[in-house]
matplotlib code that plots the C-alpha trace (Angstrom):
import matplotlib.pyplot as plt

x = [9.1, 13.3, 15.9, 19.3, 19.9, 23.0, 20.9, 18.3, 18.7, 19.8, 16.2, 14.2, 16.7, 15.7, 12.0, 12.4, 14.1, 11.9, 8.5, 10.2, 10.6, 7.3, 5.9, 7.9, 7.1, 3.2, 4.1, 6.0, 9.2, 10.7, 13.6, 13.7, 16.6, 17.5, 20.9, 22.9, 23.4, 27.1, 26.5, 25.1, 27.2, 28.5, 26.5, 23.2, 24.3, 24.0, 20.8, 19.4, 20.7, 19.3, 15.9, 15.8, 14.1, 15.9, 15.8, 17.6, 19.4, 21.9, 22.9, 26.4, 26.0, 23.9, 25.4, 26.7, 24.4, 24.1, 21.4, 21.4, 19.1, 18.3, 21.2, 24.1, 22.9, 24.6, 24.2, 25.9, 25.7, 27.2, 24.9, 22.2, 20.4, 19.9, 21.9, 23.2, 26.0, 26.3, 29.4, 30.6, 29.6, 31.7, 28.5, 25.1, 23.5, 20.4, 21.8, 18.7, 20.4, 22.6, 24.5, 27.5, 28.8, 31.0, 31.6, 34.1, 32.8, 29.8, 28.1, 25.7, 24.2, 21.6, 21.2, 23.5, 25.7, 26.5, 28.3, 30.3, 32.4, 33.8, 36.3, 36.9, 33.0, 32.4, 35.2, 36.2, 33.8, 35.4, 33.3, 33.5, 33.4, 29.9, 29.5, 26.1, 24.9, 21.4, 19.7, 20.7, 17.9, 19.2, 22.4, 23.1, 26.6, 27.2, 30.9, 33.2, 33.8, 30.9, 27.8, 25.1, 23.4, 20.2, 18.8, 16.7, 16.4, 16.2, 20.1, 21.8, 25.4, 27.9, 31.6, 33.8, 36.5, 34.6, 33.3, 36.9, 35.5, 31.8, 30.1, 26.8, 26.0, 22.2, 20.2, 16.7, 13.4, 13.1, 11.7, 13.0, 14.7, 14.1, 15.7, 18.2, 18.5, 20.9, 20.3, 23.7, 26.3, 24.6, 20.9, 18.8, 16.4, 15.8, 12.4, 10.7, 8.2, 5.2, 5.6, 8.9, 10.8, 14.3, 16.3, 19.7, 20.9, 24.5, 25.6, 24.1, 25.7, 22.1, 19.0, 15.7, 12.6, 10.0, 7.2, 5.7, 4.0, 3.3, 1.7, -0.2, -4.3, -5.5, -9.1, -8.1, -5.4, -3.2, -0.3, -1.1, 0.8, 1.2, 1.8, 5.0, 7.7, 9.5, 11.3, 12.2, 13.8, 15.6, 15.3, 16.8, 17.2, 13.1, 11.8, 11.6, 8.8, 8.2, 6.2, 4.6, 1.7, -1.9, -0.5, 0.6, 2.5, 3.6, 6.0, 7.7, 8.3, 9.6, 12.3, 10.7, 9.0, 5.5, 5.0, 1.2, -0.3, -0.4, -3.6, -2.5, -5.9, -4.0, -5.7, -4.8, -1.6, 1.7, 4.3, 8.0, 9.8, 9.8, 12.4, 12.3, 14.5, 16.8, 14.3, 11.6, 9.0, 8.5, 7.6, 7.9, 6.1, 6.5, 4.8, 2.8, 1.4, 1.6, 4.0, 2.5, 4.1, 3.4, 4.8, 3.7, 5.2, 2.7, -0.6, -1.8, -0.7, -1.6, -0.4, 2.3, 2.4, 4.3, 5.4, 4.5, 2.5, 3.3, 0.0, 0.8, 4.1, 5.6, 8.6, 10.9, 13.0, 13.3, 16.2, 17.7, 19.5, 20.9, 19.5, 17.8, 15.4, 14.5, 15.3, 12.9, 13.5, 11.6, 10.0, 12.2, 14.9, 12.4, 14.2, 12.4, 13.6, 11.8, 12.0, 13.5, 10.1, 9.0, 6.0, 6.6, 8.4, 9.8, 11.3, 15.0, 15.9, 18.0, 14.7, 12.6]
y = [-18.0, -18.2, -16.1, -15.1, -11.6, -11.4, -12.5, -9.5, -6.7, -3.1, -2.1, -4.8, -4.4, -0.3, -0.9, -3.3, -1.3, 1.5, -0.3, -1.2, 2.1, 3.3, 0.8, 1.3, 4.7, 4.1, 2.4, 5.3, 3.8, 6.7, 5.2, 7.1, 8.2, 12.3, 14.4, 15.6, 19.2, 20.2, 23.6, 23.3, 24.1, 21.3, 22.4, 22.7, 19.3, 18.2, 19.6, 18.1, 14.6, 14.4, 15.0, 12.7, 9.5, 6.8, 3.3, 1.0, 1.0, -1.5, -1.4, -2.9, -2.5, -1.3, 2.7, 2.2, 2.6, 3.7, 4.8, 5.2, 6.6, 9.0, 11.2, 8.4, 9.8, 7.6, 8.7, 7.4, 7.8, 6.5, 7.5, 4.6, 6.9, 10.1, 11.9, 11.2, 12.9, 12.8, 10.5, 11.0, 7.7, 8.8, 8.6, 10.6, 7.0, 6.3, 3.4, 1.1, -1.3, -0.7, -3.7, -3.9, -6.9, -5.0, -1.6, -1.2, -3.1, -2.0, -2.1, -0.1, -1.1, 0.8, 2.1, 0.9, -1.4, 1.0, -1.1, 0.9, -0.6, 0.9, -0.8, 1.9, 2.6, 4.8, 7.4, 6.5, 4.6, 3.0, 2.0, -2.0, -3.5, -5.0, -8.1, -6.2, -2.6, -3.4, -1.8, -3.7, -3.9, -5.6, -6.6, -9.1, -9.8, -12.4, -11.6, -9.5, -11.8, -13.2, -11.3, -11.1, -8.7, -9.3, -6.9, -7.2, -10.1, -12.4, -12.0, -13.4, -12.0, -13.2, -12.4, -14.3, -11.8, -8.5, -7.3, -7.1, -9.4, -10.0, -12.9, -13.8, -16.6, -17.0, -16.0, -17.2, -15.8, -11.9, -10.6, -8.2, -9.3, -7.1, -8.5, -11.0, -12.0, -14.7, -15.6, -17.5, -18.1, -21.2, -20.4, -17.6, -16.1, -13.7, -12.4, -10.1, -9.5, -11.9, -13.5, -15.4, -16.4, -18.4, -20.4, -21.3, -24.0, -24.3, -20.7, -19.8, -22.6, -23.9, -21.8, -23.4, -21.7, -22.2, -19.6, -17.3, -17.4, -15.2, -16.4, -14.7, -15.2, -15.6, -15.4, -11.9, -11.2, -9.9, -10.8, -12.2, -13.3, -13.6, -10.4, -8.7, -8.9, -6.0, -7.5, -10.8, -11.5, -14.9, -15.4, -18.9, -21.6, -22.8, -19.4, -16.5, -13.8, -11.6, -8.6, -7.2, -5.0, -5.1, -6.0, -9.3, -11.0, -14.6, -17.2, -20.1, -22.4, -25.4, -23.7, -22.8, -26.6, -24.3, -20.5, -19.6, -16.0, -14.4, -12.0, -8.9, -6.9, -4.8, -5.0, -2.6, -0.9, -1.5, -3.2, -2.2, -3.4, -6.4, -7.0, -9.5, -9.8, -12.9, -15.1, -14.3, -13.5, -9.7, -8.9, -5.3, -4.4, -0.9, 0.3, 3.1, 5.1, 2.4, 0.3, -2.8, -4.9, -8.3, -9.6, -13.1, -14.3, -13.2, -14.1, -10.8, -7.4, -3.9, -0.4, 0.7, 4.3, 6.5, 9.9, 12.0, 9.6, 8.3, 8.5, 10.6, 9.0, 5.7, 3.4, 1.4, -0.6, -1.4, -3.1, -4.3, -1.9, -4.3, -4.7, -1.3, -2.3, -0.8, 1.7, 2.2, 4.9, 6.2, 9.4, 12.6, 11.4, 10.0, 8.0, 6.4, 4.9, 2.2, 1.3, -2.5, -4.1, -2.0, -0.9, 3.0, 4.6, 8.6, 10.4, 11.2, 15.0, 13.8, 13.1, 16.0]
z = [-27.5, -26.1, -28.2, -27.8, -27.2, -29.3, -32.5, -31.7, -34.3, -32.7, -33.8, -31.9, -29.2, -29.1, -29.5, -26.4, -24.2, -24.9, -24.1, -21.1, -20.0, -20.8, -18.5, -15.9, -15.9, -15.8, -12.6, -11.1, -11.5, -13.2, -14.7, -17.9, -19.8, -19.3, -20.0, -17.2, -17.1, -16.5, -16.3, -12.7, -9.5, -7.2, -4.5, -7.2, -8.2, -4.3, -3.6, -6.7, -6.1, -2.4, -3.9, -6.7, -6.6, -4.9, -6.3, -3.8, -0.2, 1.2, 4.9, 5.7, 9.9, 11.8, 11.0, 7.5, 4.7, 0.9, -1.3, -5.1, -7.8, -10.5, -12.2, -10.8, -7.3, -4.2, -1.2, 2.5, 6.0, 9.2, 11.9, 11.1, 8.2, 10.3, 8.1, 4.9, 2.1, -1.5, -2.9, -6.0, -8.2, -11.2, -13.5, -14.4, -15.4, -13.3, -10.9, -10.2, -7.4, -5.0, -2.5, -0.1, 1.2, 3.8, 4.8, 2.4, -0.8, -2.7, -6.1, -7.8, -11.2, -13.9, -17.2, -20.4, -18.5, -15.7, -12.9, -10.8, -7.9, -4.4, -2.2, 0.5, 1.6, -1.5, -1.1, -4.8, -7.0, -10.1, -13.3, -14.2, -17.1, -18.2, -20.9, -21.9, -22.3, -21.1, -18.4, -15.5, -12.7, -9.8, -8.0, -5.2, -3.6, -0.9, -0.3, -1.7, -4.3, -5.5, -7.1, -9.5, -11.5, -13.6, -16.6, -19.7, -22.3, -18.8, -18.5, -15.3, -14.8, -12.4, -11.0, -8.9, -8.5, -7.1, -10.8, -12.3, -14.6, -15.4, -17.3, -18.9, -16.3, -17.8, -20.6, -21.5, -22.5, -23.7, -20.6, -17.9, -14.5, -12.1, -9.0, -7.5, -3.8, -2.5, 1.0, 1.0, -1.9, -3.3, -3.1, -4.8, -6.8, -10.0, -10.8, -13.4, -16.0, -16.1, -12.8, -14.3, -11.5, -11.9, -8.8, -8.3, -5.8, -7.0, -7.0, -10.5, -12.0, -13.2, -13.2, -13.0, -14.3, -11.2, -12.1, -14.7, -18.0, -21.3, -24.2, -27.3, -27.2, -30.8, -29.4, -27.7, -30.5, -27.1, -25.2, -21.9, -18.9, -15.2, -12.6, -13.5, -10.0, -9.1, -6.2, -4.6, -1.4, -0.1, 3.6, 3.5, 1.5, 1.6, 2.2, -0.6, -1.4, -4.3, -5.2, -8.1, -10.0, -8.6, -5.2, -6.2, -3.7, -3.8, -1.3, -1.3, 1.6, -0.2, -2.1, -4.9, -5.7, -5.5, -5.5, -3.5, -3.9, -0.3, 0.2, 1.9, 1.4, -1.1, -4.3, -7.2, -5.9, -7.4, -4.9, -5.3, -2.6, 0.0, 2.7, 6.0, 9.3, 9.0, 10.7, 8.4, 10.7, 10.1, 6.4, 4.9, 1.7, -0.1, -3.3, -4.7, -2.1, 0.7, 3.5, 4.8, 7.7, 8.9, 12.7, 11.8, 8.8, 6.5, 7.9, 8.7, 7.3, 8.5, 7.9, 10.2, 11.9, 9.0, 9.4, 7.0, 5.0, 1.7, 0.3, -2.5, -3.1, -3.4, -1.7, -4.0, -2.0, 1.7, 3.6, 6.5, 9.0, 11.6, 14.3, 14.4, 12.1, 8.5, 5.9, 3.0, -0.1, -3.0, -4.4, -4.4, -2.2, 0.5, 3.0, 5.8, 8.8, 11.3, 14.7, 15.5, 14.8, 11.7, 13.5, 13.5, 10.9, 10.3, 7.5, 7.5, 7.7, 4.4, 2.5, 3.4]

ax = plt.figure().add_subplot(projection="3d")
ax.plot(x, y, z, "-o")
ax.set_aspect("equal")
plt.show()
């Protein structure tokens, strides 16, 4: 089933991208391509951006945080998430993932091979050259120099100079990788379609396929595979979690030698984001119409207090907010902040 992306025809690539976008739309990801209207005033653009779907969030300290989403929206807070301001991201492309290594250096990636970087906390964002024109789904930096991004065609990009130069570090099967997470400069995981999970313990010099399967059933005359994963979170070199469609949750406690399914009581809801505290004891999962938490490393899950509820929307990503708790972003610019334990959540006024 492996193919080299460079050998694909443009038509095949276009059809595959269109299929992926249709699939994500059906799962309420809403990462479809749209044209940006330059006729709007700056004030109207700011109001629309704050109300646009948000796909990722990253805090570098308890107070400094950023979120990104549709139309190239980038929002910034310097008071722990109470207030958010729109930054000029220098792009109109949808941004699917954002990561800050410190209060000054951050990256966001997205549609059409978009990679943008700031070295001054977001006052100025500049485009970086990407070696592929795929839809980049996830980005993770462990220092202000070393970072990874993942995309379609099972492609993993790597930089060791802060993004001045990006290179293809790995490409394998013809599937989309939706998320990448490193717990330190050596140990990381990438996850995506059909339950595929790849792991590295040497900073990406080698990537090992640990989970996931895909095949064609001659009896049913259809494609069959494991549950697509939308997010992966590395706790430490031994522990990592991943979540996906139909309430699927999986984890490893041995560096990925084995991955086990975790029962949470959630059946068919799509799970888009997962996060934990630094000890791995508090686990938080967000998705379509729900947010669930565990305070005992995943043994039991419960629904926390959420004001207002997320029943008729979705949360796409969750991230630590330093020692102040957690933050979740999603539909229509929703931004939810939690207490230190993730037990009580309230929506920020910026996402009202």
